[in-house]
C-alpha positions, -999 to 999 in steps of 0.1 A, spaced: -78 369 101 -102 346 113 -99 336 155 -94 305 171 -95 283 206 -70 270 221 -45 289 210 -9 285 223 4 314 243 29 336 228 27 317 195 43 342 168 60 366 191 91 361 173 100 380 140 117 367 110 152 380 95 155 357 68 154 369 30 116 367 18 116 337 -11 82 313 -19 60 309 10 82 337 29 112 315 32 148 314 14 150 301 -22 162 265 -23 154 252 11 167 223 22 144 187 27 157 153 29 188 145 41 208 173 30 190 182 -3 165 213 -8 132 213 7 108 225 -21 81 249 -13 59 229 -31 19 233 -27 31 216 -64 0 219 -82 -2 253 -84 23 258 -106 17 296 -112 -9 299 -86 4 330 -61 7 325 -23 -17 348 -5 -4 382 -15 13 397 18 2 370 40 15 380 76 22 358 105 2 360 132 31 389 148 22 410 118 55 397 100 49 400 59 49 362 45 58 358 10 50 387 -16 29 365 -42 53 340 -49 43 314 -76 38 279 -57 61 251 -69 84 279 -90 115 265 -99 106 235 -79 102 193 -83 66 187 -92 70 154 -80 86 135 -52 100 102 -56 70 74 -50 96 60 -20 96 96 -5 64 87 10 50 75 45 15 57 50 -10 65 79 -43 51 82 -72 42 103 -83 6 89 -108 25 67 -90 51 44 -52 61 44 -27 88 32 10 93 19 25 118 33 56 132 18 94 135 33 86 174 27 56 174 48 28 170 21 -2 149 17 2 137 -16 -26 114 -16 -58 107 4 -94 94 -2 -121 99 22 -140 79 34 -125 47 25 -98 30 6 -116 29 -30 -132 64 -27 -127 93 -52 -94 114 -40 -95 142 -22 -52 147 -22 -40 135 -53 -11 155 -60 13 125 -63 -11 117 -99 -12 153 -109 6 180 -92 -13 207 -109 -52 192 -103 -51 162 -80 -54 186 -46 -23 182 -12 -25 193 20 6 210 25 26 220 60 62 227 65 85 248 80 88 280 61 125 283 63 157 264 52 151 231 68 165 196 62 142 167 71 142 134 82 110 110 84 108 81 109 75 62 125 67 66 161 84 33 171 65 5 169 33 25 156 18 40 126 22 73 136 46 93 110 71 119 121 85 147 100 109 164 117 127 200 100 160 211 112 165 245 107 190 273 119 172 288 147 150 257 157 138 221 151 102 210 145 83 180 138 48 174 122 31 140 140 7 126 116 -15 97 125 -53 90 123 -70 79 152 -85 40 151 -116 37 163 -143 13 167 -178 11 152 -194 38 167 -203 69 150 -172 80 157 -155 56 131 -173 76 104 -155 110 113 -123 95 95 -102 120 117 -69 128 104 -45 150 126 -17 167 116 4 180 149 29 201 148 55 210 178 90 231 182 110 213 200 139 236 202 142 273 193 119 292 171 102 281 139 77 291 112 54 271 97 33 272 65 2 252 57 -23 250 26 -49 230 24 -60 226 -11 -88 196 -19 -97 187 -50 -129 165 -49 -137 132 -68 -102 133 -85 -101 166 -94 -135 171 -110 -160 182 -87 -159 219 -73 -162 224 -38 -174 255 -15 -154 268 16 -165 286 43 -137 296 72 -149 308 109 -135 310 144 -106 284 137 -125 263 114 -133 257 74 -157 235 61 -149 223 23 -183 211 6 -198 191 -23 -230 176 -27 -214 140 -17 -185 147 9 -178 173 34 -149 176 53 -141 201 84 -107 217 91 -99 229 129 -69 246 137 -54 262 166 -36 286 149 -51 313 124 -65 302 92 -80 320 61 -97 311 27 -75 319 -8 -96 311 -34 -106 272 -31 -81 264 -4 -75 272 30 -37 285 44 -20 293 75 16 309 85 24 306 119 55 305 143 60 281 170 85 288 199 103 258 217 78 240 236 47 251 216 24 228 195 -6 237 170 -29 210 155 -46 205 124 -75 181 122 -91 170 91 -125 155 98 -156 141 76 -187 154 86 -223 143 79 -254 151 93 -245 121 118 -211 136 125 -208 169 134 -179 192 132 -155 190 166 -127 213 174 -97 194 178 -77 211 207 -39 206 220 -51 187 246 -73 163 223 -51 158 202 -25 150 227 -48 122 243 -59 108 202 -17 104 197 -13 85 234 -45 66 221 -31 58 188 5 45 202 -14 26 220 -33 8 198 -7 -1 175 18 -12 201 -10 -36 218 -14 -49 181 18 -50 177 28 -69 204 7 -100 193 36 -111 173 55 -141 180 85 -132 159 118 -128 177 147 -135 152 169 -115 128 154 -85 110 127 -81 137 121 -43 127 116 -50 91 93 -76 95 71 -58 121 74 -27 100 61 -53 75 34 -64 99 22 -29 104 16 -19 70 -2 -50 60 -26 -41 89 -29 -8 77 -44 -25 43 -72 -41 63 -107 -25 57 -122 -30 95 -161 -29 88 -159 -63 62 -122 -77 70 -112 -74 37 -77 -68 28 -63 -46 -2 -34 -52 -25 -26 -13 -24 -37 20 -11 -29 38 -45 -40 35 -80 -24 44 -115 15 47 -98 33 34 -125 54 4 -130 81 26 -153 79 67 -156 61 71 -190 47 38 -196 9 25 -193 15 -2 -169 -9 18 -143 -29 0 -124 -57 6 -99 -49 -20 -68 -71 -7 -37 -95 -40 -40 -92 -72 -27 -71 -98 -47 -84 -132 -36 -45 -144 -39 -32 -111 -25 -56 -115 5 -49 -152 12 -9 -147 9 -14 -119 31 -35 -139 62 -5 -168 58 21 -142 63 -1 -126 98 -6 -161 109 28 -173 107 37 -139 131 8 -153 154 -17 -128 142 -55 -147 140 -76 -122 142 -71 -111 109 -74 -144 95 -103 -144 110 -119 -108 100 -107 -123 65 -127 -158 67 -156 -133 74 -153 -111 46 -152 -144 24 -186 -159 45 -208 -128 40 -197 -108 10 -179 -136 -15 -198 -163 -28 -177 -189 -25 -201 -218 -30 -206 -233 -64 -239 -228 -77 -250 -258 -102 -250 -239 -137 -216 -225 -130 -196 -221 -164 -159 -225 -173 -147 -194 -156 -153 -203 -122 -173 -193 -92 -150 -170 -80 -135 -140 -92 -101 -129 -87 -109 -96 -71 -136 -79 -52 -146 -45 -39 -135 -40 1 -174 -42 3 -175 -75 -16 -190 -58 -49 -183 -78 -82 -183 -51 -107 -154 -27 -109 -154 -13 -139 -120 2 -153 -121 40 -166 -95 61 -178 -90 98 -162 -80 118 -189 -82 149 -170 -49 137 -148 -16 139 -163 -2 108 -139 28 105 -118 54 126 -136 33 124 -168 30 84 -168 -6 81 -180 -33 67 -181 -46 72 -144 -68 43 -141 -97 35 -117 -113 4 -116 -97 -29 -131 -105 -47 -161 -87 -77 -149 -116 -84 -128 -131 -107 -154 -98 -124 -161 -96 -164 -156 -65 -169 -130 -63 -207 -118 -39 -205 -94 -67 -182 -67 -78 -215 -60 -45 -227 -47 -38 -195 -27 -79 -197 -12 -76 -229 -3 -40 -233 12 -47 -199 32 -77 -219 48 -58 -248 52 -33 -229 72 -63 -208 94 -76 -245 103 -40 -254 117 -28 -223 131 -61 -203 139 -95 -218 141 -108 -251 130 -131 -243 98 -166 -246 100 -187 -272 82 -199 -246 63 -163 -234 51 -158 -271 43 -193 -274 21 -175 -244 1 -142 -258 -3 -156 -295 -13 -172 -273 -40 -142 -256 -50 -122 -286 -54 -147 -305 -70 -147 -273 -97 -107 -273 -99 -105 -310 -106 -130 -308 -137 -115 -273 -150 -78 -272 -142 -63 -278 -176 -78 -244 -188 -58 -218 -204 -58 -185 -182 -44 -155 -177 -21 -162 -149 -6 -145 -120 8 -120 -137 -29 -108 -153 -14 -103 -188 -31 -89 -213 -21 -111 -241 -47 -139 -241 -50 -167 -223 -24 -194 -219 -16 -230 -199 5 -209 -173 28 -236 -153 20 -215 -119 -18 -219 -126 -11 -260 -129 12 -257 -102 -14 -239 -77 -43 -264 -86 -24 -287 -76 -21 -271 -37 -58 -265 -41 -68 -299 -43 -35 -316 -25 -45 -292 7 -82 -299 9 -70 -338 8 -47 -331 38 -75 -310 53 -103 -337 50 -76 -366 61 -68 -347 95 -104 -336 100 -120 -369 90 -142 -348 69 -162 -365 39 -145 -359 4 -142 -377 -28 -107 -386 -21 -101 -410 -46 -115 -385 -76 -95 -359 -59 -65 -378 -60 -65 -389 -96 -69 -352 -107 -42 -342 -82 -15 -370 -95 -27 -358 -131 -20 -323 -126 17 -335 -112 23 -358 -144 13 -331 -170 34 -301 -150 67 -326 -151 58 -339 -185 50 -306 -206 61 -280 -180 99 -295 -181 120 -276 -207 149 -302 -216 162 -279 -240 166 -249 -212 168 -277 -189 143 -263 -168 105 -257 -157 91 -231 -181 65 -206 -180 43 -220 -201 35 -262 -214 55 -269 -241 79 -238 -239 111 -224 -234 104 -191 -217 111 -188 -179 90 -173 -152 96 -160 -119 62 -175 -105 79 -206 -105 99 -203 -76 68 -211 -56 67 -247 -68 92 -255 -38 74 -230 -16 42 -244 -24 55 -281 -17 51 -295 -53 84 -305 -54 112 -308 -34 136 -280 -30 168 -301 -35 155 -319 -67 178 -318 -91 149 -308 -117 143 -280 -92 181 -269 -88 184 -266 -124 153 -244 -127 168 -224 -101 199 -218 -116 182 -211 -149 165 -188 -132 194 -170 -118 210 -164 -149 181 -154 -170 160 -132 -148 183 -124 -117 199 -91 -117 218 -85 -81 195 -100 -61 165 -83 -80 141 -109 -102 123 -100 -132 89 -115 -135 94 -126 -170 111 -112 -204 84 -90 -222 99 -97 -255 100 -133 -254 67 -137 -235 45 -104 -247 20 -95 -227 -4 -72 -246 13 -41 -230 36 -18 -241 73 -9 -226 93 -26 -201 90 -30 -164 113 -33 -132 122 -61 -111 91 -74 -96 99 -74 -55 79 -100 -45 98 -124 -66 129 -110 -52 117 -123 -15 106 -157 -33 141 -162 -46 155 -157 -12 131 -178 4 139 -208 -28 175 -203 -22 168 -210 19 150 -239 12 179 -252 -10 201 -250 16 222 -224 -3 220 -198 30 249 -177 22 234 -168 -12 199 -160 6 209 -141 30 229 -117 7 199 -116 -14 177 -106 14 202 -81 28 207 -65 -6 163 -64 -12 168 -45 24 186 -18 8 160 -14 -15 133 -4 13 128 31 15 141 53 48 108 39 67 109 -1 53 84 3 28 80 -13 -5 63 -3 -36 58 -32 -62 86 -32 -83 122 -18 -84 133 5 -114 168 1 -133 186 27 -107 171 14 -77 141 35 -76 105 23 -60 82 18 -87 42 11 -90 17 12 -62 29 18 -25 32 4 -4 22 -29 -18 13 -61 5 23 -85 -20 61 -72 -12 56 -72 27 41 -105 31 69 -120 9 93 -101 32 79 -117 61 80 -155 47 118 -150 37 127 -136 69 106 -160 88 121 -189 72 157 -177 65 161 -169 101 149 -201 111 175 -220 87 202 -201 103 198 -212 137 
């Protein structure tokens, strides 16, 4: 074995007396709360472990057992936690495996993607090498993730985190630290680092020397340093080691460049980075003004939204993953690692509501520097704004299918890029201008340049609000006159008028008012179905849509208006299932895609807020408490909830967490 520096004294002195199974542990080792822990290294189905690999004390390791044999190839989506450094992020499974990591930024090609293909995606496995139960939690008030292993002879834990650094050269290191601690007794561990660069399409070389391994491709180099011995096995690196009570081992994975050299991460340095990372997250969270019920869930949602911000530009992504399916085996698999104007604007609202103003200011900077919000004279009917942008503001996000990857549990296709970038979604104008209005109210007064851009956007909305569009749900079945789009066009004009009057800013108030009133009259006449006794998805239709829950939230209609209360009842009958809310019925409103989907969690929280505003507080509180039971063990949510309560879709999703914050804030305030 290669030597290593900063080795813990006494590591590896104990011998192992458990019968050898995969990885040298016993077959059927438990993971999770009383369930077996799979010796996964999942994508190596049939790939042998290093034969006879010994621990440091010479105890033989697993005699060539196959990775993944007889074990689940995929954890449930919800069995993961998220860590990040405000530039990139990683998913860590409850079994200690990193299943997803893109470097050096959220939308970069993956390094570990076994969550999308257990055989070809790549992973970083780190776990106890004996039967063990696991529990996972966040270090309090931080985004430092702890995975604990409870075995017969000891208790150990992995502390996973990515240090958050400033704009110095160290920010380009993107250090991912995995600190292993034995807290009781003695515990053997196994590690296997198996990157598969560029979604598993680019081969790499690996060189191991003196506790360091360098994985290299022409485009990206990663350096792994370890305080325990490591060895190469083909394109991967592995380690088997034992820790006694109080001992620590450290693995650090760094991006290296000509400017960022490899740097060993000693135990003492890892301790400093751990403390600094804890301080960063606790200092950030201390700015929250929320002191109400459900504080832990609200703060976890806020911490998650912060993880989805891209510090260099102020961008806020919709989710850190791509192609996690809305339904297992279905085709509703999308890349969410981009900036949706709507999602980011709603995130800013949620964070402002809690007292976080820096994120709002950073997003204003993203809009000013990277998004052309001005309206050129030759603008066409598709408007001055795209619905989404890259985290660097790029406009071109071509959608591709990665046919070599099988998808999560066989749910192909795996997509990168997003073809919806060219859609017309008129509601984004309302979301953005409402966000700017609230930033002016709760953050900093808008600049004259911001007002010039708002003025131009509102002028465009006044001319084009009555176009059909693809709508908030990005349907691929053609443009329609969606009611939600009309409502949010009304919001865009109404908020701009409020802002102009409040600040005494120049505006064509008469013209804007005429357009606003025309939208209102159109919605009330053509968006109301006498047969359904409700507002409907599109003009002159009878189909219901959960996006209409935003009508009172956006102050378009009184939350106690008889027409709205009738709509709320109709939505409850048609789209609500035990507090869970479907977006719409694809059978009655074809969206151009095959298959069904689960309930949409943002809609479920919108429903809570609509009930709250209608004064139905007992119903609202029960629905909210039920929704909390669908969170994963860490308080995280994916996009949707499946038929048996499983989380589906990209994970974790900003939309869900921002809606949780808003629902909790308003419900808590009404409960007193």
